[in-house]
N, C-alpha and C positions, 0 to 999 in steps of 0.2 A: 505494499499499499505506500502512496506518496505521502509524506508528512505533511500535513498542514490539508489534506485534502478531507472535505466534508461527504458523507455518504447519505444518500437520499433514501430514507426509510421507506418512501413510496415507490421507489424506483421498479420495486420488484413486482407490484400490483399494476403497474401501467401496461396497459395492452401492446403488443406490439406494433410497428407503424404497419398498415395495410400494403401490401405488396401493387407495385404498377404492374401493368402488363404492357411492355413495350413492342411494337412493330415496326418496321420501316417505314420511313418517311415516304409517303408518294407524292412526288414533286406535282404531278398532275390530278391528285386525288381529290376526294370531294369534302366541301365542308357543308354545314346545315346551311339550306337555302330558306327555309321557312321560320317558324317559331320554335323557339329552343325551349327546351322542357322547364329549365328554371335559369333565372339569370338574377345575381346579386349584385348589388352596387352601391359603392360610395358616392351619394352626389357632391357634385361641385357646389360650395356655399354660395356663389353668386354666378357661376357660367351655365350653358346650356348642357354641357358634357358632363362624364362622369368624371371622378377623380379615379376610381379604380372600378375594376368590373371583373366577375367570375360566372362562366356559362356553365352549364351542366347539363348533358343532354345524353339519352339511352339510347343507343346504337342499336339496328336492327338486329344484331345477336344476342342482344340484352346485357351487354356490357355498357359501362358510363364512359364518358368522355369528358373531358373538360377545356377549357380555354381560361386565358386569364389577359386583362389589360390594365395598364395605368398611365396616369400623366401628371407628370410633376412639372416644376418650375424649369428644371434642368435637363429631364430627358421622360421618355415614356416607351412604353411597348403594346401592342395588342395583335390578336389576331381572333379569326371565327373558329369556333368549336367546329372540331369536324375529324372523321376516320381518316381523313390526310395527315394529320399528324403523328399518328401512331401512338397516341397517350389513352391508355384505357385501362379502369379499376373494375372489379367485380361488382362494388356498389356505389351508390349515391355518395355515401358518407366517404368512402374510399377515396372518390373522385374528388371531393371537395377537401379531403385531406392534402392531396397531391396538388390542389390548385394553390391554397393557402401554404404549400412548401415553396411552391413555384414563385410566389411574389415575393416570399420571404428573400430566397435565391436571388432574384432578379434586383432586389434593392439591397443586398448585402451591401455594408459598407457606406450608403449613403446616409447624411445627416441632417438635411433638409427639414423644415416643418412639413411638406407635403410628405415625403416619404415616412417622417413618424405618425402622421393620420392613417396613412395608408396600411401601415404595419399594425396597427392597433385596433382598425377595423378588422384586419385579417383575424388578429388574435380572437376577437368575439365570434367567429364563425367557426375556430377550429374546435 
């Protein structure tokens, strides 16, 4: 054990992270053209667009797909949910877990007010 390291007594009770099912990206594949099953948004306080967005959609094979998007003062990223991206999970909750993790990864190291708001919102979804 590392000196000074603190053990989390609840770590043994935490469920393992759900596994993502990764398929190859299909550059000419499909994204959802119609309504998405579920869209979670963090609205912008003054503008017409959302600060952050997560789309969850059930594929025809029963697996769930996700996509993420965000816009801060100095950068952003977004894409439409679809099989094209090869991102699948067995359940809706697992897809949401991976979407939140993706937002955290994309905003890692960022320190602006906008990034903090997105990460706080994402934490409420996990």
